[in-house]
C-alpha positions in Angstrom: 11.4 -17.8 -18.8 8.3 -14.8 -19.6 6.2 -15.5 -22.9 8.2 -13.4 -26.1 6.2 -10.2 -25.5 6.4 -9.1 -29.3 5.3 -12.3 -30.5 2.2 -12.6 -28.3 1.1 -8.8 -29.0 1.0 -9.6 -32.6 -0.5 -12.7 -32.2 -2.9 -10.5 -30.2 -4.0 -8.0 -32.6 -4.0 -10.5 -35.2 -6.7 -12.0 -33.2 -8.7 -9.0 -32.5 -8.1 -7.8 -35.7 -9.4 -11.1 -37.4 -12.7 -11.1 -34.4 -13.1 -7.3 -35.2 -13.7 -8.6 -39.0 -15.7 -11.9 -38.3 -18.1 -9.8 -35.9 -18.5 -7.1 -38.1 -19.6 -10.0 -40.9 -21.6 -11.1 -38.1 -23.5 -7.9 -37.5 -24.1 -7.1 -40.7 -25.3 -10.4 -42.1 -27.7 -11.7 -38.9 -30.8 -9.8 -38.5 -31.9 -9.1 -34.7 -33.8 -10.6 -33.0 -36.7 -9.9 -30.9 -36.5 -10.7 -26.8 -38.4 -10.1 -23.6 -36.4 -7.1 -21.6 -34.3 -9.2 -19.1 -33.9 -7.7 -15.8 -30.5 -8.3 -14.2 -29.7 -7.9 -10.9 -27.0 -8.7 -7.9 -23.9 -9.8 -8.8 -24.7 -9.3 -13.2 -26.1 -6.5 -12.5 -22.8 -5.2 -10.9 -20.6 -6.6 -14.1 -23.4 -5.0 -16.5 -23.6 -1.9 -15.0 -19.8 -1.9 -14.9 -19.0 -2.8 -18.4 -21.6 0.1 -19.7 -19.1 2.4 -18.1 -16.2 1.0 -19.7 -18.1 0.7 -23.2 -19.5 4.5 -23.5 -16.0 5.9 -22.2 -14.1 7.4 -24.6 -11.0 6.6 -22.5 -9.8 3.3 -21.4 -12.1 2.8 -17.7 -12.7 -0.3 -15.9 -14.9 0.2 -13.2 -16.9 -2.0 -10.1 -20.1 -1.1 -9.5 -22.1 -1.7 -5.7 -24.6 -4.9 -6.3 -27.5 -3.0 -4.3 -27.4 0.0 -1.8 -24.4 -0.7 1.0 -23.5 -3.9 -0.5 -20.1 -3.7 -2.4 -18.9 -6.9 -3.9 -16.2 -7.7 -1.6 -15.3 -6.7 2.3 -12.9 -4.7 0.6 -12.0 -2.2 -1.8 -8.6 -3.2 -2.8 -9.9 -6.8 -3.1 -12.5 -5.7 -5.9 -9.9 -3.6 -7.2 -7.6 -6.8 -7.9 -10.4 -8.4 -10.2 -9.8 -5.7 -12.2 -7.4 -6.4 -15.3 -4.0 -4.7 -14.7 -4.1 -3.7 -11.0 -2.6 -5.8 -8.0 -2.5 -5.8 -4.3 -0.6 -6.8 -1.3 -1.9 -7.8 2.0 -2.0 -6.6 5.3 -3.4 -8.8 7.7 -4.9 -10.8 5.0 -6.8 -7.6 3.9 -6.0 -5.9 0.9 -4.4 -2.5 1.2 -2.8 -0.9 -1.7 -2.3 -1.4 -5.6 0.1 -1.7 -8.0 -1.6 -0.2 -11.6 -0.2 -1.2 -15.2 3.5 -2.0 -14.5 3.9 0.9 -11.4 4.3 0.7 -7.9 1.5 2.1 -5.8 2.5 5.4 -5.5 2.3 6.4 -9.0 -1.5 4.9 -8.7 -3.9 8.9 -8.2 -6.7 8.0 -6.3 -9.5 10.7 -5.9 -12.6 10.6 -4.1 -15.6 12.0 -4.9 -13.7 13.6 -7.7 -11.0 15.0 -5.5 -7.3 13.6 -4.9 -6.8 11.9 -1.6 -4.0 10.9 0.4 -4.8 8.2 3.5 -1.8 6.1 4.9 -2.0 3.5 7.5 0.2 1.9 9.6 1.3 -1.3 9.1 3.5 -4.3 12.1 6.6 -4.6 9.5 9.1 -2.2 8.4 9.5 -3.8 5.4 6.0 -3.1 4.3 5.9 0.1 4.9 5.5 0.6 8.6 4.9 4.3 8.8 5.0 4.9 5.8 4.5 8.7 4.2 3.9 8.8 0.2 1.8 9.3 -2.2 0.5 5.7 -2.6 -3.7 4.7 -0.8 -4.1 2.8 1.5 -7.4 1.5 0.5 -8.0 -0.3 4.4 -8.8 2.8 5.6 -12.7 3.0 4.5 -15.0 0.0 4.5 -15.9 -1.1 1.3 -19.7 0.0 2.3 -19.8 3.2 1.9 -19.0 3.3 -1.8 -21.6 3.0 -4.4 -19.2 2.6 -7.2 -15.0 2.5 -7.9 -13.7 3.3 -11.6 -10.3 2.9 -12.6 -9.0 5.7 -15.4 -6.4 3.5 -17.2 -5.4 6.3 -20.0 -4.9 10.3 -19.9 -7.6 13.0 -20.6 -6.2 16.6 -20.7 -9.6 17.2 -18.8 -8.2 14.7 -16.3 -5.7 16.9 -14.1 -2.3 15.5 -14.6 -0.6 13.3 -11.7 -1.4 9.4 -11.3 1.0 8.2 -14.0 0.2 4.6 -13.7 -3.7 5.7 -13.7 -6.6 7.4 -11.0 -8.6 5.6 -9.3 -12.2 6.9 -8.8 -14.0 6.0 -5.5 -18.1 7.2 -5.5 -19.9 7.5 -2.8 -24.1 6.9 -3.0 -26.0 10.3 -3.8 -29.8 10.7 -3.3 -30.7 11.0 -6.8 -28.6 7.2 -7.5 -32.0 6.0 -6.0 -35.7 6.1 -6.8 -37.7 9.4 -5.8 -39.0 8.7 -2.0 -37.3 7.0 0.7 -35.3 3.9 0.3 -32.6 2.4 2.8 -30.5 -0.8 3.7 -29.4 -2.0 7.2 -26.6 -4.6 6.6 -25.2 -6.8 10.1 -22.7 -8.9 9.9 -20.3 -11.8 11.8 -17.2 -13.0 11.5 -14.4 -14.2 13.3 -10.6 -15.6 11.7 -9.0 -19.0 12.4 -6.2 -18.0 14.5 -8.8 -15.3 16.4 -11.4 -16.9 19.2 -13.3 -12.7 18.4 -16.7 -12.9 17.1 -16.0 -9.2 14.5 -19.0 -7.2 14.4 -19.3 -5.4 10.8 -22.4 -3.2 10.6 -23.6 -0.8 7.6 -26.9 1.0 7.2 -27.6 3.5 4.8 -31.3 5.9 3.7 -32.0 8.6 1.2 -34.7 10.9 1.0 -35.2 11.6 -2.8 -38.0 14.6 -3.4 -38.7 14.0 -7.2 -35.4 14.2 -8.3 -35.2 18.3 -7.3 -34.3 17.6 -3.3 -32.4 14.2 -1.2 -30.5 13.7 0.8 -28.5 10.5 1.5 -26.1 9.1 4.8 -24.4 5.9 5.4 -22.7 4.4 7.9 -20.1 1.8 8.6 -18.5 0.4 11.6 -16.4 -3.1 12.2 -14.3 -4.5 14.0 -11.8 -7.2 14.0 -8.9 -9.3 15.5 -6.3 -9.7 13.7 -2.6 -12.0 13.7 0.1 -13.1 11.8 2.0 -15.5 12.7 5.8 -16.4 10.7 9.5 -16.5 11.0 11.0 -13.6 10.1 14.9 -11.6 10.3 15.9 -8.2 10.6 18.4 -8.3 7.8 21.9 -10.2 7.6 25.4 -9.6 9.5 28.9 -9.8 7.7 31.3 -9.3 11.2 34.5 -9.0 10.1 37.5 -10.6 10.3 38.9 -8.5 13.5 35.4 -9.1 14.7 34.8 -13.1 15.1 38.5 -13.1 16.5 37.5 -9.8 19.2 34.4 -12.8 20.1 36.6 -15.6 20.0 39.3 -13.8 22.4 36.3 -13.2 24.7 35.5 -16.8 25.2 33.1 -17.8 21.6 33.6 -21.4 22.0 33.7 -22.4 18.3 36.1 -25.5 19.7 33.5 -27.9 18.3 33.8 -26.6 14.9 36.5 -28.5 12.1 39.8 -26.7 11.6 38.4 -26.2 8.1 35.2 -24.4 10.0 37.0 -22.3 12.1 39.1 -21.1 9.9 36.1 -20.0 7.8 34.3 -18.3 10.7 36.9 -16.5 11.3 37.3 -14.8 7.9 34.9 -12.5 8.2 33.4 -13.9 4.3 30.0 -15.1 6.5 26.9 -13.3 6.2 24.8 -14.3 8.8 20.9 -13.9 9.6 20.8 -11.0 11.9 17.8 -11.9 13.9 16.1 -15.6 13.7 12.6 -14.8 15.3 9.8 -16.0 15.5 6.8 -13.5 15.6 2.9 -13.1 16.3 1.8 -9.4 15.3 -1.8 -9.4 16.8 -4.1 -6.3 16.3 -7.9 -5.5 17.1 -8.6 -2.8 14.3 -12.0 -0.8 14.7 -12.8 1.0 11.6 -15.7 3.9 11.5 -16.8 5.5 8.6 -19.7 8.3 7.9 -21.4 9.7 5.0 -24.1 12.8 4.2 -24.9 13.8 0.5 -27.6 16.9 0.1 -28.6 17.6 -3.4 -30.4 20.2 -5.1 -31.9 20.9 -8.4 -32.9 24.6 -7.5 -34.1 25.0 -11.4 -33.5 23.2 -15.0 -30.5 22.6 -15.9 -28.9 23.3 -12.7 -27.6 20.8 -9.8 -25.6 20.9 -6.5 -23.9 18.2 -4.1 -22.7 18.3 -1.1 -20.2 15.4 0.3 -19.3 15.0 3.4 -17.1 12.1 5.1 -15.3 11.1 8.0 -13.5 7.9 8.4 -11.8 6.5 11.1 -8.9 3.7 11.0 -7.5 2.6 14.8 -5.9 -0.1 15.8 -4.6 -1.8 19.0 -0.9 -3.8 18.2 0.3 -6.6 20.1 3.3 -7.9 19.2 5.5 -10.5 20.6 8.6 -12.0 19.1 11.5 -14.4 20.3 14.5 -13.7 18.6 18.4 -13.6 18.9 19.7 -10.6 20.8 23.2 -11.5 22.2 24.5 -8.6 25.2 28.4 -9.0 24.1 28.5 -10.2 20.1 27.4 -8.3 17.0 24.3 -7.3 15.7 21.6 -9.9 16.6 23.4 -12.7 15.6 23.2 -16.4 17.4 26.1 -16.5 18.9 27.5 -14.4 22.6 30.2 -14.0 24.6 29.5 -13.3 28.4 27.3 -10.4 29.3 29.5 -9.2 31.9 27.6 -6.0 34.3 24.3 -6.7 36.1 23.0 -10.0 34.4 22.4 -13.2 36.7 25.2 -16.2 36.2 22.8 -17.9 33.1 24.2 -15.1 31.0 27.7 -15.0 32.1 28.9 -17.9 29.8 29.8 -17.4 26.3 27.6 -19.2 23.4 29.2 -22.8 22.3 29.0 -23.0 18.2 28.0 -26.5 17.6 27.8 -26.9 13.9 27.3 -24.7 10.8 26.3 -24.6 7.3 26.7 -22.1 4.1 26.5 -21.9 0.6 28.5 -20.8 -2.3 27.8 -17.3 -1.5 28.6 -17.7 1.8 25.3 -17.2 3.5 24.9 -19.3 6.4 21.7 -21.8 6.6 22.5 -23.4 9.4 23.7 -22.3 12.6 23.5 -25.0 15.7 24.5 -23.2 19.2 24.7 -23.9 22.9 24.1 -20.8 25.1 22.3 -18.1 22.6 20.8 -15.1 23.9 17.1 -14.2 23.3 15.2 -10.8 23.5 11.0 -11.4 24.3 9.8 -8.1 23.0 6.2 -7.4 23.3 5.6 -4.1 21.3 2.5 -2.2 22.0 1.0 0.4 20.1 -1.8 2.9 19.4 -2.5 3.9 16.2 -5.2 6.2 15.0 -6.3 7.5 11.4 -8.7 10.0 11.0 -10.1 11.2 7.8 -12.7 14.1 6.4 -13.6 15.4 3.8 -16.2 18.0 2.5 -17.1 19.1 -1.3 -19.3 20.9 -2.9 -19.9 20.3 -6.6 -22.2 22.0 -9.2 -23.5 21.5 -12.6 -25.0 24.6 -15.1 -26.8 23.4 -18.2 -27.0 26.9 -19.5 -28.4 26.3 -22.7 -28.9 23.6 -24.9 -24.9 23.9 -25.8 -23.3 26.0 -23.0 -22.5 23.5 -19.5 -20.5 24.5 -16.2 -19.4 21.9 -13.8 -16.6 22.4 -11.4 -16.3 21.8 -7.3 -14.6 23.5 -4.7 -13.3 21.0 -1.5 -11.4 20.8 1.8 -9.4 17.3 3.3 -7.7 16.5 5.9 -6.2 13.5 7.2 -4.1 12.6 10.1 -2.3 9.8 11.9 -1.1 9.4 14.9 0.3 7.3 17.2 0.5 8.5 21.0 2.5 5.7 21.7 4.5 2.7 20.4 6.3 1.2 22.9 8.8 -2.0 23.2 9.4 -4.1 26.8 12.3 -6.4 26.4 13.5 -9.3 28.4 16.3 -11.5 27.7 16.9 -15.4 28.0 19.9 -17.8 27.8 18.7 -20.9 25.8 19.4 -23.2 22.8 19.0 -22.7 19.3 18.9 -24.8 16.5 18.0 -22.3 13.2 17.8 -23.8 10.0 17.3 -22.1 6.8 17.7 -24.7 4.4 20.2 -25.5 1.5 19.3 -22.6 -0.3 18.6 -20.3 2.5 14.6 -20.0 1.3 12.7 -21.3 4.0 13.2 -21.8 8.0 13.2 -23.8 10.5 14.0 -23.3 14.3 14.1 -25.9 17.4 14.9 -24.9 21.1 16.8 -27.9 22.2 17.1 -29.0 26.3 15.8 -25.6 27.3 12.3 -24.7 28.4 11.5 -20.9 26.8 8.5 -20.7 29.0 11.2 -20.7 32.1 11.0 -17.8 34.4 14.0 -18.4 35.4 15.6 -18.9 32.1 15.1 -14.6 31.5 15.8 -11.0 32.7 14.2 -8.0 32.6 16.0 -5.2 30.3 14.1 -2.3 29.5 11.7 -0.5 28.4 11.1 1.6 24.6 9.1 4.5 24.1 8.0 6.2 21.3 5.3 8.4 19.3 4.9 10.0 15.9 2.2 11.7 14.1 2.0 12.7 10.7 -0.9 15.3 8.9 -2.1 16.1 5.0 -4.4 18.4 4.1 -5.5 19.7 0.6 -7.4 22.4 -0.5 -8.7 22.2 -4.0 -11.0 23.9 -6.8 -11.5 23.9 -10.3 -13.8 25.3 -12.6 -14.8 23.3 -16.3 -16.9 24.9 -19.5 -18.5 22.8 -22.3 -19.5 24.1 -25.2 -20.9 22.3 -28.0 -20.4 23.6 -31.2 -22.5 21.2 -33.5 -23.2 17.8 -33.9 -19.2 16.6 -34.2 -17.6 18.9 -32.3 -17.5 19.9 -28.8 -15.2 22.3 -26.5 -13.8 22.3 -22.8 -11.7 24.0 -21.5 -11.2 24.3 -17.2 -9.0 26.2 -14.4 -7.8 24.0 -11.5 -6.0 25.2 -7.6 -4.4 22.3 -5.8 -3.0 22.8 -2.8 -1.6 20.2 -0.2 0.6 20.2 2.6 2.5 17.6 4.5 4.1 17.3 7.9 5.2 15.3 10.2 7.4 14.0 13.4 9.0 11.0 15.1 10.0 10.9 18.6 11.9 8.0 19.6 13.0 7.6 23.8 14.9 4.6 23.8 16.3 3.2 27.1 19.8 4.4 26.9 18.3 8.1 28.4 14.8 7.2 29.4 16.4 5.9 32.2 15.1 2.2 32.2 18.2 0.4 32.2 19.7 1.0 35.1 16.7 0.2 37.5 15.6 -2.8 35.3 18.0 -4.5 33.7 19.2 -8.0 35.1 16.5 -8.3 37.3 13.6 -11.8 37.6 11.1 -11.6 35.6 8.9 -14.1 37.6 6.0 -11.6 38.2 5.4 -9.6 35.5 5.3 -12.2 32.9 2.9 -14.6 31.4 2.9 -17.3 28.4 2.7 -16.6 24.8 1.7 -19.3 22.5 1.2 -19.4 18.3 1.5 -21.9 16.2 5.1 -22.0 16.3 6.2 -22.3 19.8 5.5 -20.8 23.3 7.9 -18.3 25.2 7.8 -15.8 28.0 6.6 -12.2 26.8 6.9 -9.1 29.2 2.7 -7.6 30.5 2.9 -4.4 30.3 0.4 -3.3 33.7 2.6 -5.8 35.9 5.8 -4.4 34.6 4.6 -0.4 35.1 3.5 -0.8 38.2 6.4 -2.6 39.5 8.9 -0.4 38.2 7.2 2.6 39.1 7.0 3.1 34.9 4.6 4.7 32.4 4.4 5.4 28.8 6.0 8.9 29.0 8.5 11.4 26.5 9.9 12.8 28.9 11.9 12.4 33.0 10.1 10.4 35.0 8.3 11.5 37.7 11.1 9.8 40.0 13.4 11.7 38.9 15.0 9.0 36.4 15.9 9.2 32.8 17.3 11.9 31.2 16.3 14.5 28.3 15.0 13.5 24.8 16.9 13.4 22.7 16.3 11.7 19.5 13.4 13.9 17.3 13.5 12.5 14.0 11.4 13.6 10.5 10.4 17.3 11.4 9.2 18.6 8.1 6.5 20.8 6.5 6.0 20.3 2.7 3.5 22.3 0.7 2.8 22.1 -2.9 0.2 24.8 -4.8 -0.5 23.7 -8.4 -2.7 26.4 -10.7 -3.6 24.1 -14.4 -6.1 24.6 -16.5 -6.9 23.2 -20.3 -8.6 22.9 -23.4 -10.0 20.0 -25.2 -12.0 19.2 -28.4 -14.2 16.6 -28.1 -15.6 14.7 -31.4 -18.4 12.1 -32.6 -18.4 11.3 -36.1 -17.9 8.7 -38.4 -14.9 7.6 -40.4 -15.4 5.0 -43.1 -19.0 5.0 -42.2 -18.4 3.6 -39.1 -19.4 6.2 -35.4 -15.5 7.2 -34.3 -15.1 9.4 -31.5 -12.5 10.8 -28.9 -10.3 13.4 -27.5 -7.9 15.7 -28.1 -6.5 18.4 -25.6 -3.5 20.0 -23.6 -3.5 20.8 -20.1 -1.1 23.3 -18.6 0.4 23.0 -15.0 3.0 24.9 -12.6 3.7 23.3 -9.2 5.1 25.6 -6.2 7.1 23.5 -4.2 8.1 24.7 -0.5 9.2 22.5 2.2 11.5 23.6 5.9 13.2 21.0 7.9 15.1 20.1 10.7 18.9 19.8 10.5 20.3 17.4 12.9 23.8 16.2 14.2 25.3 13.7 16.3 23.3 11.7 19.2 20.0 13.5 16.5 20.9 17.3 18.4 18.8 19.7 16.3 21.3 21.7 14.7 18.6 24.6 12.5 15.7 24.5 10.0 16.4 24.3 6.2 13.9 26.5 3.7 13.6 25.8 0.5 11.6 26.3 -2.1 10.7 25.0 -5.8 8.9 25.1 -8.7 8.2 23.3 -12.5 5.7 23.3 -15.5 5.0 22.3 -18.4 2.4 20.8 -21.0 0.7 18.0 -21.5 -0.9 16.6 -24.9 -3.6 14.0 -24.9 -5.2 11.8 -27.6 -7.7 9.5 -27.0 -10.1 7.7 -30.0 -12.8 5.4 -30.0 -13.5 3.6 -33.2 -17.0 1.7 -33.0 -16.7 -1.3 -36.3 -20.1 -2.0 -35.1 -21.8 -1.0 -32.2 -20.5 -4.4 -30.2 -16.8 -4.0 -31.7 -14.8 -1.0 -30.4 -11.1 -0.5 -31.1 -8.9 2.4 -29.2 -5.7 4.3 -29.3 -5.0 7.0 -27.6 -1.2 8.5 -27.3 -0.3 10.8 -23.7 1.4 12.5 -21.8 1.3 12.4 -17.8 3.0 13.0 -15.2 3.8 11.5 -11.3 5.3 14.0 -8.4 7.7 12.9 -6.5 8.2 11.4 -4.1 6.9 13.1 -0.5 9.9 11.7 1.3 12.1 12.7 -1.1 11.4 16.5 -1.3 11.3 17.1 2.7 13.7 19.3 4.0 14.7 17.5 6.8 18.1 16.2 6.8 21.5 15.9 8.7 25.0 18.2 9.3 27.9 16.4 10.7 32.0 17.9 11.2 34.3 15.3 12.1 35.7 16.7 15.4 39.7 15.3 14.3 39.8 16.3 10.5 37.7 19.1 10.4 35.5 17.7 7.2 31.8 18.8 7.2 29.4 16.6 5.5 25.4 17.3 4.7 22.3 16.2 3.7 18.9 17.1 2.8 15.6 16.3 0.6 14.6 18.1 -2.5 12.1 20.4 -2.7 12.8 21.3 -6.4 12.9 18.2 -7.6 11.1 17.4 -11.4 8.4 15.4 -11.3 8.1 11.9 -13.3 6.6 11.8 -17.0 5.2 9.1 -19.0 4.4 9.4 -22.6 2.0 6.3 -23.0 0.9 4.3 -25.6 -2.9 2.0 -25.6 -4.3 0.1 -27.8 -7.3 -2.1 -27.0 -9.5 -3.9 -28.8 -13.4 -4.6 -27.5 -16.2 -6.8 -27.8 -19.3 -6.6 -25.9 -22.0 -9.3 -26.4 -25.1 -10.0 -24.4 -26.2 -8.7 -20.7 -23.0 -8.7 -19.2 -20.4 -10.4 -21.8 -17.1 -8.8 -22.8 -14.0 -10.1 -24.0 -10.9 -7.5 -24.9 -7.0 -7.3 -25.4 -5.1 -4.4 -24.5 -1.7 -3.5 -25.4 0.3 -0.6 -24.1 3.8 1.6 -23.6 5.2 3.7 -21.0 8.2 5.6 -22.2 9.4 7.2 -18.2 11.8 9.6 -17.5 13.0 12.0 -14.9 13.7 8.9 -12.4 14.6 10.1 -8.9 18.5 9.4 -7.6 21.2 9.8 -5.0 23.9 12.6 -5.7 26.7 13.7 -3.9 28.9 16.8 -4.4 32.3 17.0 -3.2 34.0 20.4 -1.7 30.6 22.5 -1.9 30.1 26.6 -0.2 27.5 25.8 2.2 25.7 28.6 0.5 24.8 26.8 -2.6 23.3 22.8 -0.6 20.4 24.7 0.7 21.3 23.3 4.6 21.9 26.8 7.3 25.6 27.4 7.7 24.8 28.1 11.0 24.2 24.1 12.1 28.3 24.0 12.4 29.7 26.3 14.7 31.5 29.2 13.1 31.0 28.3 9.9 29.9 31.1 7.4 28.2 30.9 4.0 31.6 30.4 2.0 32.9 26.9 4.3 33.3 24.4 2.1 31.3 21.0 2.9 33.3 18.4 1.9 30.0 15.9 0.8 27.2 16.7 0.6 24.3 14.6 -0.6 20.4 15.4 -1.6 18.0 14.0 -4.1 18.1 13.9 -7.7 16.7 13.4 -11.2 19.1 10.9 -13.0 19.7 11.0 -16.7 17.9 8.6 -18.9 14.0 6.7 -19.8 12.5 3.7 -18.5 10.4 1.5 -20.6 7.4 -1.2 -20.1 5.3 -2.6 -22.1 2.3 -4.6 -20.9 -0.6 -6.8 -22.6 -4.3 -7.3 -20.7 -6.9 -9.7 -21.5 -10.2 -9.6 -20.4 -13.5 -12.0 -20.7 -17.0 -12.2 -18.6 -19.7 -14.0 -19.9 -23.1 -15.5 -18.3 -23.2 -18.8 -19.8 -26.3 -18.6 -21.5 -25.6 -20.8 -24.0 -25.9 -24.7 -21.6 -28.7 -26.1 -20.9 -31.3 -25.0 -17.8 -30.2 -25.0 -15.2 -26.0 -24.1 -16.0 -26.8 -21.2 -17.8 -27.0 -19.2 -14.1 -23.6 -19.6 -14.3 -21.0 -17.1 -15.2 -17.4 -16.5 -15.6 -15.2 -13.3 -15.3 -11.2 -13.7 -15.7 -8.4 -11.5 -17.1 -4.5 -11.8 -17.4 -1.4 -9.1 -17.4 2.2 -9.0 -18.5 4.2 -6.8 -18.0 7.7 -6.5 -19.3 10.0 -3.6 -17.3 12.9 -2.3 -16.7 14.5 -3.4 -13.7 14.5 0.0 -11.9 10.4 -0.1 -12.1 9.4 -2.2 -8.9 6.3 -2.7 -7.0 4.7 -4.5 -9.8 4.5 -8.5 -11.1 5.3 -9.7 -14.3 2.1 -11.7 -14.2 -1.1 -11.6 -12.6 -4.9 -13.7 -13.4 -7.9 -13.4 -11.8 -11.1 -15.6 -12.5 -14.1 -15.7 -10.8 -16.9 -18.3 -11.3 -20.8 -17.1 -10.1 -24.0 -18.6 -10.0 -27.1 -17.0 -10.1 -31.1 -17.3 -9.9 -33.6 -14.6 -8.6 -33.2 -17.2 -5.0 -29.4 -17.7 -4.4 -26.3 -17.3 -6.0 -22.5 -17.8 -5.3 -19.0 -17.1 -6.4 -16.1 -17.8 -6.0 -12.6 -16.1 -6.8 -9.0 -16.6 -7.6 -6.3 -14.1 -7.7 -3.1 -14.5 -8.3 0.1 -12.2 -8.9 4.1 -13.3 -9.3 6.8 -13.2 -7.3 7.5 -8.8 -7.6 10.3 -6.5 -5.9 10.1 -3.9 -3.9 14.0 -2.9 -4.3 16.9 -4.0 -6.7 20.7 -4.0 -6.0 23.5 -5.3 -8.9 25.5 -7.1 -5.6 24.0 -10.5 -5.5 24.3 -10.2 -1.6 22.9 -6.5 -1.0 19.4 -6.5 1.3 18.6 -3.7 -0.8 17.1 -6.4 -3.2 14.0 -7.4 -1.7 10.8 -8.1 -3.3 7.6 -10.9 -2.4 7.2 -14.6 -3.8 4.1 -14.7 -5.8 0.5 -15.6 -4.1 -2.5 -16.9 -5.0 -5.7 -15.9 -3.0 -9.3 -17.6 -3.2 -12.1 -15.7 -1.8 -15.7 -17.0 -1.9 -19.3 -15.2 -1.2 -22.8 -16.6 -1.4 -26.2 -15.2 -0.7 -29.8 -16.7 0.1 -33.3 -14.4 -0.3 -35.5 -14.8 2.1 -37.5 -12.4 1.1 -37.4 -9.8 -1.6 -35.5 -7.3 2.0 -34.1 -9.7 3.5 -31.2 -11.5 2.1 -28.9 -13.4 4.2 -25.0 -13.1 2.8 -21.7 -15.6 4.0 -18.3 -14.8 2.8 -14.9 -15.7 3.3 -11.5 -14.6 2.9 -8.3 -16.3 2.3 -9.3 -19.8 1.9 -6.2 -21.5 1.9 -4.4 -18.9 3.7 -1.8 -18.4 1.9 1.8 -17.0 2.6 3.3 -13.9 2.9 6.9 -14.3 1.7 9.2 -12.0 1.4 13.3 -12.1 0.7 16.3 -10.4 0.0 19.5 -10.4 -1.7 19.4 -12.1 -5.4 19.5 -15.4 -3.9 16.0 -14.5 -2.8 16.9 -15.6 1.2 14.0 -16.0 3.1 13.7 -12.5 5.1 9.5 -12.4 6.3 6.9 -15.3 6.3 3.5 -15.2 7.6 0.3 -16.5 7.6 -2.8 -14.8 8.7 -5.3 -17.4 8.3 -8.9 -17.2 6.7 -11.8 -15.1 7.6 -15.8 -16.1 7.6 -18.2 -14.0 7.7 -22.5 -13.7 7.5 -24.7 -11.4 7.5 -28.5 -10.6 7.0 -29.3 -7.0 5.0 -32.5 -5.8 5.3 -34.0 -3.7 2.5 -36.9 -0.9 2.8 
């Protein structure tokens, strides 16, 4: 059980208040000591600069600052962010990908790049991790970390910030010419690495050059390129199957042999009560990734008090992936279970014998935890894909200090993100052999044995077919804002501004499966000996198909059309065709104060932000066999006002007490808003069913209270405790309406032949906002310090640590109840090293009240350990060493309330060595 949160919060606040009192008394009684100025460099400088940002801010902010030019503290932005309290990440191929923040999942954390909101999605090898996610979550592995000078996480909201990002706002900032000294500066970083599971040499190159002409005009350029091979290896299932009693009896009637089971086991097998793992699979997800990032910045101060900055960023992230799976794939059974009947048709004789079930066990919820089968039908799947991501941004920012009291600032910008998969193909072969699949007594582990057959013998295989697929998605943003600030007096400053934000997203998915592309008829059942190779990973060896050889043999190629030789029918499976736009006009008024309360400095802000959003979505409506029936066109919108108050009481210059009370929103998920859908008419009853997305959804809205106490000491020292509470409404669910006229559905009645606007739709479903509020309460503790009180040389040691606990309604998924981070570092002017540990507890990606529902899914807790070291060869030349995922942590996913194993894989440790030269 977790701690009693109320008691923890009370104890935290009491301790903080006691600490404040003691610190205040000490500050008043102890004279200030005179010390020589200390120049802080390296990782300590990064901590010190980040601490200054936090201390000076009125809102609750945590930051990470680059240690030097082109030298961010970690190889990946997400891995840096996980060091901050309240931030949790998930990983893809061992590299940080997405963040969850303060009790809310990735969709609720907004990301801004150089002041502009940014959406950027990459692909995943696994559906369970959001394979082709098109959502509001940002994938941090799309950019190289060397391109950035700092990252800020705004955890509380102020009216001057654009609405959105209910969990918080992550700001990414690239380097600017005026950030560096007058004259020319530059850095070049060359690194090479490898992974324990791969045999490649992984280059990583970054360069930055800046020229600053007397802080009047400056230019800077940076480039970062990396290439690496990755592999993830493990066990997994697709889901589960629960065949009915009629289905099981049919299989036995067709020859499935269960005679080796006892009478009781046979009765249970035929009952239709059992749940079977749907796909007993060993897998490798192998990829070659290339990442390129380019930035340019121009800064100009045409006159005193005016500064213009032009930022340009281009990013490319390309993945060439080959997946290899050996999985149960029956030809004449149900789902992807481990038993089959005679295949019939063109299949060789080894496929014409039904399976023999030798043994099976199940648990108290009827989940089958072990099967021993002779004559299992397998599928050897070789999936290859090319995934191309491109991101471009141009932003012009201006600041004008018109007088000592009046200032203006703002920006205009454009960005575009494209995700294209020119091909995502599958090459299937089938095999016949034996399998003992054991998921342990609790269903939470996996071991597979293949007794008395050779998975590398071509005689045990036959060809099956090709699948051809392609996907495309595009997002575009136009944005502008103008703000003014007027200082009324030494205490009060008034701020106001307006903003315009127009976002567009469109997409299309194309599936040209083997049932229509003509490859079944000419490939199925043929020999494989001339088109295969042996693949081996940590879990076994088996035959996989070779695309080049198979394409040549069967006169095939990746295509989304009929083959030149005349094989293949018309492409029919085109899905998720939509275009969605959001257009928002917003404005704010805010008053900032800096005064005294009880003789202590008291600063803060209070304001209102108003917004008006219009939404518009068009999408395909599809019917049987994915046939296009028409296009729906739906408009919507919402508006409102968000109040915000943030305050900071400086009990002493070192002790700060913060309190915030704010409201913010999170716009609905893009998939829920997309107007694409379906319409069907039952040929027997004539009843019509239809569905679509809903652009008229209201945004999520929260009311947040935040209290924090912070103590600053030394060059980098910080201790803080904060508690926060969120009350959230407008959650999104689904509603099904019965017997409504077509005119009320937003689906064109022309999608059903003969229908009119008055024709009754028997069942119509779409996403809607549901009644009720969800609650979450959280605690964050953080500390960092140089251990200056230790005797030399141990006074060069330092620690950074934090702990987060969140108590949230079950409906809030994507967050762990507990997480903690710890970094120990040692630095001198000559060399330094640090090791970091990051842990997050179990978390759910979905929940369902049914014990055996696969809609309940999640990830087991994990602990990752990373390390880094440097050695200064000269003042300008530095040697660096990095190690990521030193313990080769397992990534384990589960389904159901019993947490049955769904997927478990490992990605290995990555080691990197490099040289950085400054000039």
